[in-house]
N, C-alpha and C positions, 0 to 999 in steps of 0.2 A: 710536609710538602703541601698539605691543604692550606696551611697558614700562608705559605709563600705564594701559592696560586691566587688566593683571594686578595692578598696584598697587592700582587702584581696587576690584578684586574681592577684595582682601585677601591676595594671595600674599605670602609672606615667607620668606626675603629675595628681593628682586628684583634681579637683576644684569643690566645691559645689556652686550651684547657687540657691539662695532663697531670696525672698523679706522679709522674717520674720527674724529679727536680732537674736532672740533666737535660731532659727533653724540653722542659720549660726554658732553661737557659739557652738552648740552641734556638728555640722559637724567638726569643727576645733579641737575637742577633739580627733579625729582620727589622729594619727601621720602622718605628711606630707601633710595633707589636708589643702588647702587654700580655701577661699570663696569669692564670690562677690555678690553684690546686683543687680539683673537684672533690677531694675528700675533706676539705675544710668546711666545717659546719656553716661558716659565714660566706659561702661561695656566692650566693645571690647578692649579698651586700657588696662584695668585691666587684661583681659584674656591674652593679648599678654605679659604683664609684668610678669605674673606668668608662662607663657608657652614659655619662651625663645624667645620672639618676634613673635610668631606665634599664630594664632587662633587655637582652638582645632581641632584635627583630628577626634575625636568622641565626640558627644554631646548626652547624655542620657536624654531623657525627661521623668521624673518620676512623674510629678504632676497629670497627668490625665486631665489637663485643655487644651481643644483644642486650646485656644488662645496662648498657649505656643509653639505650633508647628512652627509658623512663626518665633518667636524669636530663637528657637533652630536652625532652618535652617539659620537664619541670622548670628549666631555667630560661626557656624562651618566653617572650612577652605574650600576653593574650592576643590572639589573632596573628601570631608570628608563624614562621616556617621552620621546620626541622628537616634538613636535607641529609639523607642517608647515603654517604659515599663509601662507607667502610665495609661493605659486604657482610652485614651481620647475618649469622646463621644460627638457628636455634630459637628457643623460646625467649621472648622479651620480658621475662620475669612477671611481675604483678602489675602490668600496665592495665589501667582501667580506661578502655577506649571511650567510654561515655564521658567520664569526668575529665580525664587527662587530655583528651583530644577534642571531642565534641563540645564539652562544657566550656572550653576555653577558645574555641574556634581556631584551633591550630591546624596548619597544613603539614602533613607528613609526606615528604617527597622522596621517592627512590631515584637516585642519580648514580648509576654505575657506568663506568667506561665501556663495558661490554654491550650496553644498550644503545650506544651510538652506532648507527648502521652506515652502510654505503650510500643509501638513498634516503631522501627525506620522507618522513611519514606525515600524515595529516596534522597531528597534534604535536609532533616532535621534529621540527625541520633541521635540527643540528646534526651534521654528518661528520664522519671521520676526517674527510679532506679538510673541512673547515676547522675542526678541532686541532688537527696537526699544524695547519698554517698558523693558528693563533699561538700554539705552544712554541713553534720555531721562532715566531716573531718575539715572543716574550723572552726566550733564551738569547736570541741574537741581539736584541736591544739592551740586554742587561737588566731588564725589569724583573726577570726571574733567574735566580741563581740557585743551583742545586749542588754544585761540586762539594761544598762544605758540609752537605748533609749525608754524603756517602760514608758509611761506617765500614763497609766490607765490599771487597771485590771477590767473587767466587766463580769457580768453574761450574759448568752444568752438572758435573758429577757430584757436586756438593749441595744439590737442591734440598735434600732432607735436612741437612744441618742449617741451611739458610732459613728455611721455613720454621724450624724449631727455634732458632734464635729470634726471628721476628715475632713469633707468638709468645715465647716464654722468657726471653731475656731482653726486654724492652729497654733496659738501661744500657745495654751494649749495642743493640742493633737498631738502626734508624732507617737508612736507605741502602739497598744492596744492588750492586750491578752484577749482572749475570753474563758470563763469557763462555762461549761454546768453542 
């Protein structure tokens, strides 16, 4: 979904990074999106090949896995931005904030949907009303398509199984709709 949102917003190039081959194949259904496997030892070379010889300026960590933070910081260009949208919880492994962050002048940005409020704040003017208008526009205009990403439709009574699937069976679960 993050790949689709960034693509719809005009980001270029958009590179999906996922260790699950089926998810990479789904990401590549979005026009212009290329993918790489983060477990490949040559991941940086692949990123440079897709990104005109450079590492990405922006890496969006959308998995929620705290261990992915170090890799996201490792594959962004010096002076780049790592945007955390995946709600990582827990310890981020062996991140050396001096060398991995400060030494490379990387910006680490927390960007979670729950942080978007009803009223603008001094340093964060984006509000829910504005975000929803943009999402509706992207969906209505056809710039953002999500229907083909839905892998499961579940009733609210199946919340436990849904979360278990999203966390532990990533090859089967992608986007889930919840019905009450």
